[in-house]
C-alpha positions in Angstrom: -10.0 28.7 89.1 -6.6 27.1 88.5 -8.2 23.8 87.5 -10.6 25.6 85.1 -7.6 27.6 83.5 -5.7 24.2 83.2 -8.8 22.6 81.6 -9.2 25.5 79.2 -5.4 25.3 78.4 -5.8 21.6 77.9 -8.9 22.1 75.7 -7.0 24.6 73.6 -4.0 22.3 73.3 -6.4 19.5 72.3 -8.0 21.7 69.7 -4.6 22.7 68.3 -3.6 19.0 68.2 -6.8 18.1 66.6 -6.3 20.9 64.0 -2.6 20.0 63.3 -3.8 16.4 63.0 -6.5 17.3 60.6 -4.1 19.5 58.7 -1.5 16.7 58.4 -4.1 14.1 57.6 -5.6 16.3 54.9 -2.2 17.0 53.4 -1.4 13.3 53.3 -4.8 12.5 51.8 -4.3 15.2 49.2 -0.9 14.0 48.4 -2.2 10.4 48.0 -5.1 11.6 45.8 -2.7 13.5 43.5 -0.4 10.5 43.3 -3.2 8.1 42.4 -4.5 10.6 39.9 -1.0 10.7 38.4 -0.9 6.9 38.1 -4.4 6.8 36.6 -3.7 9.6 34.2 -0.4 8.0 33.1 -2.3 4.7 32.4 -5.2 6.4 30.7 -3.1 8.7 28.5 -0.6 5.9 27.7 -3.5 3.7 26.5 -5.1 6.6 24.6 -1.8 7.5 22.8 -1.2 3.9 21.8 -4.8 3.6 20.5 -4.3 6.8 18.6 -1.0 5.7 17.0 -2.7 2.3 16.1 -5.5 4.2 14.3 -2.9 6.3 12.3 -0.9 3.2 11.2 -3.9 1.1 10.5 -5.4 3.9 8.3 -2.1 4.4 6.6 -1.6 0.8 5.9 -4.8 0.7 3.9 -3.4 3.4 1.6 -0.2 1.7 0.8 -0.1 -0.2 -2.4 2.1 -3.3 -1.8 3.1 -3.5 -5.6 4.3 0.2 -5.5 6.1 -0.5 -2.3 7.8 -3.5 -3.8 8.7 -1.5 -6.8 10.4 1.1 -4.6 12.3 -1.6 -2.9 13.3 -3.2 -6.2 14.5 0.2 -7.5 16.6 0.7 -4.4 18.1 -2.8 -4.5 18.9 -2.3 -8.2 20.4 1.1 -7.4 18.1 2.5 -10.1 17.1 5.9 -8.5 14.2 4.9 -6.3 14.1 8.5 -4.9 12.9 9.7 -8.4 10.0 7.4 -8.6 6.6 9.2 -8.6 5.3 6.5 -6.1 8.2 7.3 -3.7 7.6 11.1 -3.9 3.8 10.7 -3.4 4.2 8.4 -0.3 6.9 10.9 1.1 4.4 13.7 0.7 1.6 11.6 2.3 3.8 10.5 5.3 4.9 14.1 5.9 1.3 15.3 6.0 0.4 12.5 8.5 3.4 13.5 10.7 2.5 17.3 10.6 -1.3 17.0 11.1 -0.9 14.6 14.0 1.9 16.5 15.7 4.0 13.4 16.1 7.5 15.1 16.1 8.9 11.7 15.0 9.0 10.0 11.6 6.2 7.8 10.3 8.0 5.0 8.2 7.7 1.6 6.6 9.9 -1.5 7.3 10.4 -4.6 5.4 12.5 -7.6 5.1 14.9 -7.2 2.1 15.9 -10.2 -0.2 18.2 -12.6 1.5 17.9 -10.8 4.9 16.0 -11.7 8.1 16.3 -8.3 9.7 14.1 -5.3 9.1 15.1 -2.3 7.0 13.6 1.2 6.4 11.9 1.9 3.0 9.6 4.9 3.3 9.8 7.6 6.0 8.5 11.1 6.6 10.9 14.0 7.1 13.6 15.6 4.9 16.1 12.7 5.1 15.7 9.3 3.4 16.4 6.2 5.5 15.8 3.8 2.7 17.8 0.6 3.2 19.0 1.5 6.7 18.8 -1.5 9.2 16.3 -1.2 12.1 17.0 -2.7 15.5 13.5 -4.2 16.0 12.2 -5.1 19.5 11.3 -8.8 19.9 7.5 -7.9 20.1 7.6 -6.4 16.7 9.4 -9.4 15.2 7.1 -11.9 16.9 4.0 -10.0 15.6 5.4 -8.9 12.3 2.4 -10.2 10.3 -0.3 -9.3 13.0 0.5 -5.7 13.9 0.0 -4.2 17.4 1.2 -1.6 20.0 4.1 -1.7 22.3 6.1 0.4 24.7 7.6 1.9 26.5 10.9 0.6 25.0 14.3 2.1 24.7 16.8 2.3 21.9 19.8 4.6 21.0 17.4 7.5 20.2 15.3 7.5 23.3 12.2 5.8 24.9 9.2 5.4 22.8 5.6 4.3 22.6 4.9 2.6 19.1 2.3 1.1 16.9 2.7 -0.9 13.7 0.5 -2.5 11.2 1.3 -4.8 8.2 0.2 -4.3 4.6 -0.2 -7.2 2.2 0.2 -8.2 -1.3 -2.5 -9.7 -3.3 -1.2 -13.1 -2.6 -1.7 -12.5 1.1 2.1 -12.2 1.9 3.3 -9.3 4.1 4.9 -6.6 1.9 6.0 -4.7 5.0 4.7 -2.8 8.0 4.0 0.9 8.7 5.1 2.2 12.1 4.5 5.4 14.1 6.2 6.4 17.4 5.9 9.1 20.1 8.7 9.8 22.5 8.0 9.0 26.1 9.4 12.2 27.4 6.9 14.2 25.3 4.1 11.9 26.5 5.4 12.3 30.2 5.5 16.1 29.8 1.9 16.0 28.9 1.1 14.1 32.1 3.2 16.4 34.2 1.5 19.5 32.8 -1.9 18.0 33.5 -0.9 16.9 37.1 0.7 20.4 37.8 -2.6 22.1 36.9 -4.5 19.7 39.1 -2.1 20.2 41.9 -2.3 23.9 41.8 -6.1 23.6 41.7 -6.1 21.2 44.6 -3.7 23.4 46.6 -6.2 26.3 46.3 -9.0 24.1 47.3 -6.9 22.8 50.1 -6.2 26.4 51.4 -9.8 27.4 51.2 -11.1 24.3 52.8 -8.5 24.5 55.6 -9.9 28.0 56.5 -13.4 26.5 56.5 -12.3 23.6 58.5 -10.5 25.9 61.1 -13.7 27.9 61.5 -15.9 24.9 61.7 -13.5 23.3 64.1 -13.6 26.4 66.3 -17.3 26.4 66.5 -18.2 22.7 66.3 -16.7 19.2 65.6 -20.0 18.3 63.9 -19.6 20.7 61.3 -16.1 19.7 60.7 -17.3 16.1 60.0 -19.9 17.4 57.7 -17.4 19.5 55.8 -15.1 16.5 55.4 -17.9 14.5 53.9 -18.8 17.4 51.5 -15.1 17.5 50.6 -15.0 14.0 49.7 -18.2 14.2 47.5 -16.8 17.3 45.9 -13.5 15.6 45.1 -15.3 12.6 43.6 -17.5 14.9 41.5 -14.6 16.9 40.1 -12.7 13.7 39.2 -15.7 12.3 37.5 -16.3 15.6 35.6 -12.6 15.7 34.6 -12.6 12.2 33.3 -15.8 13.0 31.3 -14.1 16.2 29.9 -10.8 14.3 29.0 -12.8 11.6 27.3 -14.9 14.0 25.4 -11.8 16.0 24.2 -10.0 12.8 23.2 -13.1 11.6 21.2 -13.4 15.0 19.5 -9.6 15.0 18.6 -9.8 11.5 17.3 -12.8 12.3 15.1 -11.1 15.3 13.8 -8.0 13.4 12.9 -10.1 10.8 11.1 -11.8 13.5 9.1 -8.4 15.1 8.2 -6.9 11.7 7.3 -10.0 10.8 5.1 -9.7 14.1 3.4 -6.0 13.6 2.6 -6.8 10.0 1.4 -9.6 11.3 -0.9 -7.3 14.0 -2.3 -4.6 11.4 -3.0 -7.1 9.1 -4.7 -8.5 11.8 -6.9 -5.1 12.8 -8.0 -4.1 9.3 -8.8 -7.5 8.7 -10.7 -6.8 12.1 -12.6 -3.3 10.9 -13.7 -4.6 7.5 -14.8 -7.4 9.1 -16.9 -4.9 11.5 -18.6 -2.7 8.6 -19.4 -5.7 6.7 -20.9 -6.7 9.7 -22.9 -3.1 10.0 -24.3 -3.0 6.3 -25.1 -6.5 6.5 -26.9 -5.3 9.6 -28.9 -2.2 7.7 -30.0 -4.3 4.6 -30.9 -6.7 6.7 -33.0 -3.9 8.5 -34.8 -1.9 5.4 -35.7 -5.1 3.3 -36.5 -6.4 5.8 -38.9 -3.2 5.7 -40.9 -3.0 1.9 -40.7 -6.7 1.4 -41.8 -6.2 3.7 -44.7 -3.6 1.7 -46.4 -5.6 -1.4 -47.2 -8.5 0.8 -48.5 -6.2 2.8 -50.8 -4.7 -0.5 -52.0 -8.1 -1.9 -52.8 -9.2 1.4 -54.5 -6.1 1.1 -56.8 -7.0 -2.5 -57.7 -10.7 -1.4 -58.5 -9.4 1.3 -60.8 -7.5 -1.1 -63.1 -8.8 -2.1 -66.4 -12.1 -4.0 -66.1 -11.2 -6.0 -69.3 -8.2 -7.7 -67.6 -7.8 -11.4 -68.2 -9.5 -13.9 -65.7 -6.1 -15.0 -64.3 -5.2 -11.3 -63.5 -8.8 -10.8 -62.0 -8.2 -13.9 -59.7 -5.0 -12.4 -58.5 -6.6 -9.1 -57.9 -9.4 -10.7 -56.0 -7.0 -12.6 -53.9 -4.9 -9.4 -53.2 -8.2 -7.7 -52.2 -9.0 -10.6 -49.9 -5.6 -10.4 -48.2 -5.9 -6.6 -47.8 -9.4 -7.2 -46.4 -8.0 -9.8 -43.9 -5.4 -7.4 -42.8 -8.2 -4.8 -42.2 -10.3 -7.3 -40.2 -7.2 -8.4 -38.2 -6.3 -4.8 -37.4 -10.1 -4.1 -36.3 -9.8 -7.2 -34.1 -6.7 -5.9 -32.3 -8.1 -2.5 -32.0 -11.2 -3.9 -30.3 -9.0 -6.0 -28.0 -6.8 -3.1 -26.9 -9.9 -1.1 -26.0 -11.9 -4.0 -24.3 -9.1 -5.7 -22.5 -9.6 -3.6 -19.4 -13.1 -5.2 -19.0 -12.0 -8.8 -19.2 -11.7 -9.9 -15.6 -13.5 -13.3 -15.1 -11.6 -16.0 -13.3 -12.0 -19.7 -13.4 -9.9 -22.9 -13.1 -7.9 -23.3 -16.4 -5.9 -26.2 -17.8 -3.0 -24.2 -19.3 -1.9 -27.1 -21.5 -5.3 -27.5 -23.1 -5.6 -23.7 -23.5 -2.2 -23.7 -25.4 -3.2 -26.6 -27.7 -6.5 -24.7 -28.5 -4.6 -21.6 -29.5 -2.1 -23.6 -31.6 -5.1 -25.2 -33.4 -6.6 -21.7 -34.0 -3.3 -20.3 -35.4 -2.8 -23.4 -37.6 1.1 -23.0 -38.0 2.9 -24.5 -41.0 3.3 -28.3 -41.0 7.0 -27.9 -41.1 7.4 -26.3 -37.9 8.2 -28.7 -34.9 6.1 -27.8 -31.9 6.6 -29.1 -28.4 4.7 -28.6 -25.1 6.1 -29.7 -21.7 3.6 -29.3 -18.9 5.2 -29.4 -15.4 2.2 -27.9 -13.6 0.0 -31.0 -13.8 -3.1 -29.3 -12.5 -5.6 -26.6 -13.4 -5.0 -23.0 -12.2 -7.5 -20.3 -11.1 -6.8 -17.4 -13.5 -8.5 -15.5 -16.4 -8.9 -17.9 -19.5 -9.8 -14.9 -21.8 -6.6 -12.9 -21.0 -4.3 -15.8 -21.0 -5.6 -16.9 -24.4 -5.0 -13.4 -25.8 -1.5 -13.2 -24.4 -0.5 -16.8 -25.6 -2.0 -16.3 -29.0 -0.1 -12.9 -29.5 3.2 -14.4 -28.5 2.8 -17.7 -30.3 1.8 -16.1 -33.7 5.1 -14.2 -33.7 7.0 -17.5 -32.6 5.6 -19.6 -35.5 6.0 -16.8 -38.0 9.6 -16.0 -37.4 10.6 -19.7 -36.8 9.8 -20.4 -40.5 13.1 -18.7 -41.4 15.1 -21.4 -39.6 16.4 -24.5 -41.5 14.6 -26.8 -38.9 12.0 -24.4 -37.4 11.1 -25.2 -33.8 8.7 -23.7 -31.2 8.6 -25.0 -27.6 6.3 -24.2 -24.7 7.2 -25.1 -21.1 4.7 -24.6 -18.2 6.3 -24.7 -14.7 6.2 -23.3 -11.1 9.0 -20.9 -10.0 9.1 -18.8 -6.9 5.4 -19.3 -5.9 4.3 -18.2 -9.4 3.4 -20.2 -12.5 5.3 -19.6 -15.6 4.9 -19.9 -19.4 8.1 -20.0 -21.5 7.8 -19.8 -25.3 10.9 -20.3 -27.4 11.5 -20.2 -31.2 14.7 -20.6 -33.2 13.9 -17.9 -35.7 16.0 -14.9 -36.7 15.9 -13.2 -33.3 16.2 -9.5 -32.5 18.9 -6.9 -31.8 18.8 -4.7 -28.8 17.6 -1.8 -31.0 14.5 -3.7 -31.8 14.1 -5.4 -28.4 13.8 -2.1 -26.6 10.7 -1.1 -28.6 8.8 -4.5 -29.1 6.0 -3.4 -26.7 5.4 0.0 -28.4 2.0 0.4 -30.1 2.1 -0.2 -33.9 5.9 -0.9 -33.8 7.1 -3.3 -36.6 10.8 -4.3 -36.3 11.3 -6.4 -39.3 10.5 -6.2 -43.0 9.7 -10.0 -42.7 6.9 -9.3 -40.2 3.4 -9.6 -41.5 1.7 -8.1 -38.4 0.3 -4.6 -37.6 2.6 -3.9 -34.6 -0.2 -4.5 -32.0 0.3 -8.1 -30.9 3.1 -7.6 -28.2 1.5 -4.3 -27.1 -1.8 -6.0 -26.4 0.0 -9.0 -24.8 1.8 -6.6 -22.4 -1.5 -4.9 -21.5 -3.1 -8.2 -20.8 -0.2 -9.4 -18.6 -0.5 -6.1 -16.6 -4.1 -6.7 -16.2 -3.3 -10.0 -14.5 -0.5 -8.2 -12.4 2.0 -10.6 -14.1 5.4 -10.0 -15.8 6.6 -10.4 -19.4 10.3 -10.7 -20.3 11.8 -11.1 -23.7 15.4 -12.4 -24.4 16.6 -12.5 -27.9 19.8 -12.7 -30.0 20.1 -12.3 -33.7 20.2 -15.6 -35.6 19.7 -17.5 -32.4 16.0 -17.1 -31.7 13.8 -15.5 -29.1 12.4 -16.6 -25.7 9.4 -15.0 -24.0 8.9 -15.6 -20.3 5.5 -15.0 -18.8 5.0 -15.3 -15.0 1.7 -14.8 -13.0 0.4 -15.2 -9.4 -2.5 -17.8 -9.1 -5.8 -16.1 -8.1 -6.4 -17.1 -4.4 
């Protein structure tokens, strides 16, 4: 009897030991499982966040116009009120929308290398404050991949620890105008993981308690059922983890698609607004053109009508003078119509080919046929054909050279010179005459439609207006320097089409 009681006692102790061992083992197993889930979730969510940031900056980089960005940088460097530029305000609004819709809680911004500086500086950013011109302490990974883009993190600076993504945007010549970057704080990212793990831990704890009750009952009746329950628990755990991963992936996909649609909608709204502004500007320009053209075209017609009303019995010499006057007025009318046609059709001239600029200028000079007394010189430092628009360049050079030859005639020894050269990776055309020159009051209006700044001028005030439109069509620059009684220099600069 004593031996039986001892054996029963030992059996009870053995059962208790087995139960305690199973309890501890299951606790350790659950802890390890939660920890491994924590590591996995950290890695998965970090990768997902970096991909999400990368999608934002890549999409945003496509919306940034490098020329507008350079214009903002130029206005800042010139201390010329960059914050008042419409482009700066539009990008500010766009960046604020991106930050708000994507719940980033940190600025989206652009960085670029300012002139004579190798470090990065802020240009555009979301939020109320403006960081334009502030230096940025860039990590080595960003500097090494400035022209490629990428994701990196976590990294730590004076403001915290971050996950970041950046993407370059390019000018038409292929050079990097800057990068757009978006960040998320690691503590926010870590809080999401902790919340997720806490929910899983509570869920696992309840499962643990229920399963322990089941295990106690099963252990009490049969060890076989305990082993069976353990196998079922393992299968259930795997199934739950698999389902959880599927749900997380599905939710991430849905959120990404939703963000893409919101970003696309914002982009379309911005493009529609931009196109509407451009259309309104074109309509105003066309109205002004029609208004001035109707007055300019009326003058030659009235003059010709006056001649026709003169006495039909006029002498032959007078009739010859009348006809010559009518011919001159008619030529003015034809010239005006040619310029009006150019001003309307210039937007549709966009064919590009290799052009010998020196030969093009010689052909324009031959077409103009300047007075023989004008000394003309051409210095070609390019020495090779360039890929550009022959039609647009011919229009530009003809408009500028006509003025140069006309006003040079006033000089005692009239001269007109043309220099072709490379400068700062652009090709330049410099046209200089030693005519009467212009004062600042005239110089500031030379590109206005139908503006004639001198009584000596024989033109209709459209030449330099059309030249400037053609230069803008080629994304070039035109600059005029002039002093009274010292002559005028017109500098044209363009990028070669790649």
